[in-house]
N, C-alpha and C positions, 0 to 999 in steps of 0.2 A: 781398521774400522769397517763398517758395513759399506755396501755399494754407495758410491757418491753420485751426485748429479753434476754433469759438466755441460756448460753452455759454450759453444764454439762458434765464433763469427767467421764468416768465410769458410763454413764447414762442408761445402759441397765438393771441394776438390783440393788438390795440392797438399800443402802442409796441414791445413785444417782437417781434411779427410784422413790423412795419415795419422794425425793425433787422435782422431776419433777411433780409428782402428786399434791403436795401442791401448787407449783407455778402455775400450770395450772388451779387450782381451783380459782385463782385470775385473770385469763384471760391472763396470760403471754404467750408469744411465746417461743418455746423451740427448741434448737439444742442439741440433744443427741449424744454424741461422745464416740466412743470406738474402740478398735482394731478389734473386730468382728462385721463387718457391719451388718450381718444378725441379730445379737442379738439386736443391738440398733435400727435397722429398725423395728423389731417386737415390741419393746417397744414403738416406736414412733407412731405406728398404734393405740395405745390406746387413743391418744389425737387429738383434732381437729386441733390445730396449733402446729405441731411438725415436725422436720426435723432431719433425721439421717445422720451422717457423719462418715466415717472411720477416726480414728485418733490414731496414735501411739504417745503418749505424750513424748516419749524419742527421737523422731526424729524431728528435727527442720522443715524440709521440709513438713512433714506430718501435723504438727501443723499449719504451715502457710497456707497450702492448705485447712485444715478443717475450719479455721476461714474465709478464703475467700469464701468458699461455704456457710457458715453460713450467712455472710453479704449479699451475693447475694440473699439468700432466704428471710431473715427477717430484713435486715439492720444491723446497728452497734449493737454490743453486749453490753448490759447494765449491765449484771450480769454474773460473772464467778464463777462456783463452781468447784474447783479443788478436785475432788473426786477419781480419778483413783489412784490405789495403789495396792501393794501386801504385804502380811504378811506371809512369809514363817516361818515355825517352825522347828528349828533344833539347836542342840548345837553349840555354837560359834566355837568350835574346828574343825567343819566340813566346815566352811566357806572358800570358795575359792575366789580368787580375781575376777574371772569372775562373780561369784554369787553376791559378794558384789557390783560390778559395776552395775549389772542388777537391784538390789533392789534400789540402790542409784539413778539410772537414772529414774526409775518409780516414786519413792516416793518424790524425791526432784527436780531433773532436769525437770521433767514433769510440776510441778507447776511453776517453773521459766519460762519455755518456753511459757506456755499458758498465764501467767500473762504479760509477756513482749509483746506478740502480742496483747493482749486485751487493754493494757493501753492507747495507743495513742488516740483511739476513745473516751475512757472514759474521758481523760483529756480535749479533745476538747469540749465534752459535759458538762464538769464541774459536772459530776455525774457518779458514778459507784459503784458497790459493788463486792468485791471479797471475797469469803469464801474458806479457805483451810481446808479440812477435815483431821485433824491430828489424834491424839489418846491419850488416857490416858497414854499409854506407852511412849509418848513424855515427860511427866512430871515425870513418875516413870518407869524407864526402866524395861523391862521384860526379864528375862533370857530365857524364852521360845521363844521369838522372838527378838534376839539381833540386827540383821541388821535393822529390822523394827523400833525398838525403837530408834536407833541412827539416822536413816534418818528422822523419824517423829519429833524428837527433833530439827534437823536442819531445817525442814520445818517450825516449830514455829518461829525460828529465822528469816528465810526468810520472813515470814509473817509480822513480826514486822518491818523489814527493809523497806519493801514496804509500810507499813502503815505510817511510819514516813516520807517517801519521798513524798507521794502523797495525804495525807489527806487534805492538804491545797488546792488541786486541785479539791476537791469534790469526790475523789475516796477513799472509805473506805474499808480497807483490814483487815479482822479478821480471826480467826481460831476457829473451834470447836474441842473438844477432846473427842470423844466417848469412853466409855468403851466397854466391850463385848456386842455385838448386834446381834440380830437374823437375820442376813443377810446371804447370801449365803457363804460369807467368813468364817463364823463360822459354819453354820448349814448343808451345803452340805456334802455329803459323802466324806471323806478325808480332810475336812476342819479343822479349828482350834479346833473345839470341839473334833473331832475324834483324832486329833494329841495330844490334851491334855489328852484324855482318855488313849491313848497308852503310853504316857510318865509316867503317874501315875499308870498304870496297872489297870485302872477302866473300867467299862462298860460305854457306851455312856450316859445312864441315870444318873449314878453316877457322871460322869464328869459334866453334865449339872447342877446337884444339887450343886456340889462343886464350880463351877464357879459362880453361882448365890449367894451362901452363902458368897462369897468373897466381895460382895457389901453391904453396909449398907441397901440399898433398898431391897436386897435379891433376885434379879432376873437379867436376861439379859434385855437390852433395846429392844424395838420394833423399827424397822427402821423409823417408822413415828415419833417417839419421837426425834430422831436425826434430821430428816428433819424439824421439827417444829422450832428447834433452828437455823438451817441454814437459813430458810426462813425469820425468824425475822431479822437476820443480813442483809438480802438482802432488807429489807423494808425501807420505809421512817421513820418508828418508831425507827430505829436504827441510827438516824442521828447524834448522839453524841458518837458513839462507833467506835473506831479505834485502831488497834493493840491489840485487846483482844484475849485471848486464853481461851474460855469458856469450862469448864468441863461439859460434858453431860454424866456422867459416873456412876450415881447412888450412888455417894459418894466414888468411888473407891480410888481416890487420896486424902488422908485425910490431906491435908495441905491447907493453905489459900493463894492461888496464882491464 
């Protein structure tokens, strides 16, 4: 088919930006969305056909406005990648209701709002791809990131509900479940790697080795490896895949699901 229009939340860095690069290599047009417009605008400058929009996925009006701007620039959205999320690391006993609601809004409600806005055009076109970037923690909850684990498990359920409802309309909804990945979320100062090191009383290098050793493959993923799975699910080649929750985790979750 001709060049498609992909809307990627959290598109300014990490898995979102890696996905944008892989889609752009196929000639697709891109709308990169994020809370920090300067960040997604800088990312969009890398591509010939890319547009940056400010989008707070927890706010319905912001989501609606972002999709309207995307349509004005490149037409209807054919592909939605729900990548925006946050993964705070703290013992569950320190969780406040405000903090819980913040993580829930970003990791679950954001995917719901974006999907709901994207669906009507996809249904009309009888073609669409939606990929929710979940986590291996959705399948095997982590005590290191309890709120994240619970909200990502709920996102898997949301993904399945939408898949069942709209596959017959040509809209295929799936999820990918990455394990630890060399994205900014993990690798930036103060990120999950540093948080893991602090909790274990290890150095950063020791924590990196320990996290890698926890996967049968023996290392963290590169962002491009997660992007490759996402882009396949966005393609015509995934025409008989709906409601899947693909583990792209180096063997982290050692069960057959």
